[in-house]
C-alpha positions in Angstrom: -82.9 122.0 -116.7 -86.3 123.8 -118.2 -87.1 122.0 -121.4 -87.0 125.2 -123.4 -83.3 125.6 -122.0 -82.5 122.2 -123.0 -84.0 122.2 -126.4 -82.1 125.8 -127.3 -78.7 124.6 -126.1 -79.4 121.2 -128.1 -79.7 123.5 -131.3 -77.0 125.4 -130.5 -74.8 122.6 -130.1 -76.1 121.0 -133.4 -75.3 124.3 -135.2 -71.9 124.2 -134.0 -71.3 120.8 -135.1 -73.0 121.3 -138.6 -70.6 124.4 -139.0 -67.4 122.3 -138.0 -68.7 120.0 -140.2 -69.2 122.4 -142.9 -65.5 123.9 -142.6 -63.7 120.7 -141.9 -65.3 118.2 -144.3 -63.7 118.5 -147.9 -66.3 118.3 -150.8 -65.7 116.8 -154.4 -66.0 120.5 -156.1 -63.5 122.9 -157.5 -63.9 126.6 -158.3 -63.7 128.5 -161.3 -63.5 132.5 -161.1 -62.6 135.7 -163.4 -58.9 135.6 -164.4 -56.6 138.2 -165.6 -57.5 140.0 -169.2 -54.6 141.2 -171.5 -54.7 143.6 -174.2 -53.2 141.9 -177.2 -52.4 145.1 -178.5 -50.2 146.3 -175.2 -47.6 145.4 -173.1 -47.5 142.7 -170.3 -45.0 142.8 -167.4 -42.8 145.4 -169.4 -43.1 144.2 -172.9 -45.3 144.2 -176.2 -47.4 141.0 -176.4 -47.0 140.8 -180.0 -43.7 141.3 -181.1 -43.1 141.2 -184.8 -39.9 141.8 -187.0 -39.2 141.6 -190.7 -42.3 143.1 -191.8 -43.9 146.7 -191.9 -46.1 147.2 -188.7 -48.8 149.8 -187.7 -49.5 151.5 -184.6 -52.6 150.0 -183.2 -55.0 151.8 -180.3 -57.8 150.4 -178.5 -58.0 147.0 -176.7 -58.6 143.6 -178.2 -58.5 142.0 -174.9 -57.7 138.2 -174.1 -59.2 136.6 -171.2 -58.7 133.8 -168.5 -60.1 131.8 -165.7 -58.8 131.1 -162.3 -59.3 127.3 -161.0 -58.5 126.3 -157.8 -55.6 123.7 -157.6 -55.8 119.7 -158.3 -54.7 119.2 -154.9 -57.1 121.9 -153.0 -60.0 120.4 -151.5 -62.8 123.0 -150.7 -64.9 122.8 -147.8 -69.0 122.8 -147.7 -69.3 126.4 -146.7 -66.4 127.5 -149.5 -68.8 125.3 -152.1 -72.0 127.1 -151.0 -70.6 130.3 -150.9 -69.5 129.9 -154.4 -72.7 128.6 -155.4 -74.2 132.0 -154.4 -71.6 134.2 -155.6 -72.4 136.1 -158.9 -68.3 135.9 -159.9 -67.6 132.4 -159.6 -68.8 129.3 -160.8 -68.4 125.8 -158.3 -68.1 122.6 -160.7 -67.2 118.9 -160.0 -63.4 118.7 -159.2 -63.5 115.8 -162.4 -64.5 118.5 -164.4 -61.4 120.4 -164.3 -58.9 117.4 -163.3 -60.2 114.2 -164.8 -59.2 110.5 -164.5 -57.0 111.9 -161.1 -55.0 113.9 -163.5 -52.4 116.1 -161.4 -51.9 119.6 -161.6 -48.9 119.2 -163.1 -50.2 117.1 -166.1 -53.0 119.4 -166.4 -50.5 122.5 -166.6 -47.9 120.7 -169.2 -51.6 120.0 -171.4 -52.4 123.6 -171.1 -49.1 124.6 -171.9 -49.2 122.4 -174.9 -52.0 123.7 -176.2 -51.5 127.3 -175.7 -48.3 127.3 -177.9 -50.4 125.4 -180.7 -53.0 128.3 -180.1 -50.1 130.8 -181.1 -49.3 128.6 -184.0 -52.9 128.9 -185.4 -53.8 132.3 -184.5 -50.3 133.1 -186.7 -51.8 131.0 -189.7 -55.0 132.4 -189.4 -54.2 136.0 -189.6 -51.9 135.4 -192.2 -54.3 133.5 -194.5 -57.0 136.2 -193.8 -54.4 138.8 -195.0 -53.2 136.6 -198.3 -49.7 135.9 -196.6 -48.5 132.5 -198.0 -47.3 130.0 -195.0 -45.9 127.0 -195.5 -47.1 124.0 -193.6 -46.6 120.2 -192.9 -47.3 117.5 -191.1 -45.2 116.5 -188.2 -45.1 114.0 -185.3 -46.4 116.0 -182.6 -46.1 113.5 -179.5 -44.4 109.9 -179.0 -46.1 107.9 -176.5 -43.8 106.1 -174.0 -43.6 102.6 -174.1 -45.5 102.4 -177.5 -44.2 100.9 -180.6 -42.9 104.4 -182.1 -41.3 105.0 -179.2 -37.5 105.4 -180.5 -38.4 105.0 -184.3 -40.1 108.2 -184.4 -39.6 111.4 -182.7 -41.2 114.3 -182.3 -40.7 116.9 -184.9 -40.1 114.0 -187.4 -42.0 115.5 -190.6 -44.2 112.7 -192.2 -44.5 112.5 -195.8 -46.3 109.2 -196.3 -47.6 106.2 -195.0 -47.3 103.0 -196.9 -46.8 105.2 -199.8 -49.8 107.4 -199.6 -49.1 111.2 -199.5 -49.9 112.8 -195.6 -51.5 116.3 -196.6 -52.9 116.7 -193.0 -52.8 115.6 -189.2 -55.8 113.1 -189.8 -54.6 111.2 -192.6 -52.2 109.3 -190.4 -54.7 107.8 -188.3 -56.9 106.8 -191.4 -53.7 105.2 -192.8 -52.6 103.6 -189.8 -56.1 102.2 -188.9 -56.2 100.5 -192.3 -53.9 98.0 -190.6 -54.8 95.1 -187.7 -52.8 95.1 -184.7 -49.7 93.0 -185.1 -49.3 94.1 -188.8 -46.2 96.2 -190.3 -46.9 100.0 -191.3 -43.9 102.4 -193.2 -43.8 105.9 -192.3 -41.7 108.0 -194.9 -40.3 110.9 -192.6 -37.8 113.9 -192.7 -35.9 113.5 -189.6 -36.8 116.3 -186.9 -32.9 117.3 -187.1 -32.6 117.4 -190.8 -35.7 119.4 -191.0 -34.3 122.0 -188.3 -30.9 122.3 -190.4 -32.7 123.2 -193.4 -35.1 125.5 -192.1 -32.1 127.4 -190.3 -30.5 127.1 -193.9 -33.9 128.5 -195.7 -33.8 125.7 -197.3 -36.2 123.0 -198.0 -35.3 119.2 -196.9 -35.4 116.9 -199.1 -33.7 113.4 -197.6 -36.2 111.0 -196.4 -36.1 107.6 -194.6 -38.6 104.8 -194.1 -39.2 104.0 -190.6 -41.1 100.5 -190.4 -43.5 100.2 -187.2 -45.4 97.1 -186.2 -48.8 98.1 -184.9 -50.1 97.2 -181.7 -54.1 97.2 -180.5 -55.4 100.0 -178.8 -56.7 100.2 -175.4 -60.1 101.1 -176.4 -62.9 98.8 -175.5 -64.5 97.0 -178.2 -63.1 96.6 -181.6 -59.2 97.1 -181.2 -57.9 99.6 -183.4 -54.3 99.7 -184.8 -52.3 102.2 -183.6 -47.9 103.2 -183.3 -48.7 105.6 -180.6 -48.2 108.9 -182.2 -50.4 112.1 -182.3 -49.5 114.2 -185.5 -49.7 118.1 -185.8 -48.9 120.6 -187.9 -45.7 122.8 -188.2 -45.1 125.9 -190.1 -42.7 128.2 -191.8 -43.4 132.0 -191.7 -42.2 134.5 -193.8 -41.3 136.8 -191.3 -41.0 136.1 -187.3 -44.2 136.8 -184.8 -43.6 136.3 -181.4 -46.4 136.2 -178.6 -44.9 137.3 -174.9 -47.5 136.0 -172.6 -46.1 133.5 -169.7 -48.4 131.9 -166.9 -51.1 131.5 -169.2 -52.5 128.2 -170.8 -55.3 126.6 -173.1 -56.4 127.4 -176.3 -58.6 129.9 -175.9 -57.0 132.9 -176.6 -56.5 131.8 -180.3 -59.1 134.3 -181.5 -57.7 137.5 -179.8 -54.1 136.8 -180.8 -55.0 136.2 -184.5 -56.7 139.9 -184.4 -54.2 141.1 -182.4 -51.8 140.0 -185.2 -54.1 141.1 -188.0 -54.2 144.8 -185.9 -50.8 145.3 -186.3 -50.1 144.2 -189.6 -52.6 146.4 -191.2 -52.9 150.5 -191.0 -55.7 152.0 -188.9 -57.3 150.8 -185.8 -59.8 147.4 -185.7 -61.3 148.9 -182.4 -61.5 152.6 -183.5 -60.1 153.0 -180.0 -63.1 151.1 -178.2 -62.5 148.3 -175.7 -63.1 144.7 -177.0 -62.6 141.6 -175.2 -63.0 138.3 -176.3 -62.1 134.6 -176.2 -62.5 131.3 -178.5 -60.0 128.8 -180.1 -58.9 129.4 -183.6 -57.8 126.6 -186.3 -55.5 127.3 -189.2 -58.6 128.0 -191.3 -59.7 130.6 -189.2 -62.5 128.8 -187.5 -63.4 129.8 -184.0 -64.6 127.0 -181.3 -66.0 127.2 -178.3 -64.3 127.1 -174.7 -64.9 126.6 -171.2 -65.5 128.8 -168.5 -67.5 131.7 -170.5 -69.8 133.0 -167.7 -66.5 134.0 -165.9 -64.5 135.5 -168.6 -67.4 137.9 -169.4 -67.5 139.0 -165.8 -63.9 139.7 -165.9 -63.5 141.2 -169.3 -66.4 143.7 -168.2 -64.9 144.4 -164.9 -61.8 145.3 -166.8 -64.2 147.8 -168.7 -65.1 146.0 -172.1 -68.3 147.0 -173.6 -68.1 144.5 -176.5 -67.3 140.7 -175.9 -66.7 138.7 -179.3 -68.1 135.1 -178.3 -67.7 132.0 -180.0 -71.1 131.2 -181.4 -71.4 127.6 -179.4 -70.9 129.6 -176.4 -73.7 132.1 -176.8 -76.4 130.3 -175.1 -74.4 129.8 -171.8 -73.0 133.6 -171.6 -76.3 135.2 -172.9 -78.2 133.8 -169.6 -76.2 135.9 -167.5 -74.7 139.1 -169.1 -72.9 141.5 -167.3 -74.8 144.6 -167.4 -72.9 147.1 -170.2 -71.6 144.5 -172.0 -72.6 143.3 -175.7 -71.8 139.7 -176.6 -71.3 139.4 -180.3 -71.7 135.8 -182.0 -68.6 134.7 -184.4 -67.8 131.7 -185.7 -65.0 132.6 -187.9 -62.4 135.5 -187.6 -63.7 137.2 -190.9 -67.2 137.1 -188.5 -65.0 138.8 -185.9 -63.3 141.5 -188.3 -66.7 142.0 -189.7 -68.1 142.6 -185.9 -64.9 144.9 -185.5 -66.0 147.1 -188.8 -69.5 148.1 -187.3 -67.8 148.6 -183.8 -65.6 151.5 -184.7 -67.8 153.1 -187.3 -70.5 153.2 -184.2 -73.2 151.8 -186.6 -74.0 148.4 -184.1 -77.5 148.0 -184.8 -76.7 145.1 -187.5 -74.5 143.2 -184.9 -74.9 139.7 -184.4 -75.8 139.3 -180.8 -75.9 136.3 -178.8 -79.2 134.9 -177.2 -80.1 132.5 -174.8 -81.1 129.9 -177.9 -77.6 130.6 -179.0 
């Protein structure tokens, strides 16, 4: 066989082998791509996303769209060809698999965690919107979760209201950890609580629960490296009583990143006029009870998804601005926000058409 022909044959066989390897050999990466966007002022699956009863509401036109990111499943292992294609594509992002599913987290665990974060974001969105409107909201610290096998298991329960720890009144969730860690592992700590069932009964009767009980728990050592902290095995959170009913109907969505847009949608429906002036505004960002907007993941995918649906303005958490501004979709203005108040100020300019002073994102933040 002529040398040139043999060389070409060998090269062809090598190329085929490389292509086969690229298709067959999995790589430790996952893909993020734009997910659905949903107008918080509109309907989803045939019913309003925001449903408010017991308080006067107003028609709201325009778009205040929350945005999502679609990710590959935990079990899926992409091959090298898919990874290279994703790296070259504009509307997807390839990230290490452990970024989305750290420490071997299963898809079921990730889904459950995202569902809990989504539920909490809804509660915070309601509180933030009502506080901005000057509507009082009652709140208290509760046992959010109890770790299986921990000292608190069977002693405290999710939903118990934590009134005090060692006689010191608890006013916010962070107080609980501070008071517990004053102890050394093996020492006893006393929780004064309203049992969850009593709290639930009081809420149904529109009364304040008054019966408390003391629960004594022996602390254990944390699993942290270095100095061992005293723990009891719970996480503390906040629960609220609202003066009227606000329901958010949106299935198959997880994570905390829709908080800002839910809060703005609630605010819009509870106030006359339209926040957007009929404009198409999308956005993202976590929100806490005080209306502070926090960063989220997948910002580049969310801006692409929003623009593809017609958004002209994108409310962007300040801490995500630099990343988002590196590749802003054509025709989309990134508006920098740190609080719900910032977002409302920006929407005022947007609906008036006077957008020259909008705080826009740059690659520096």
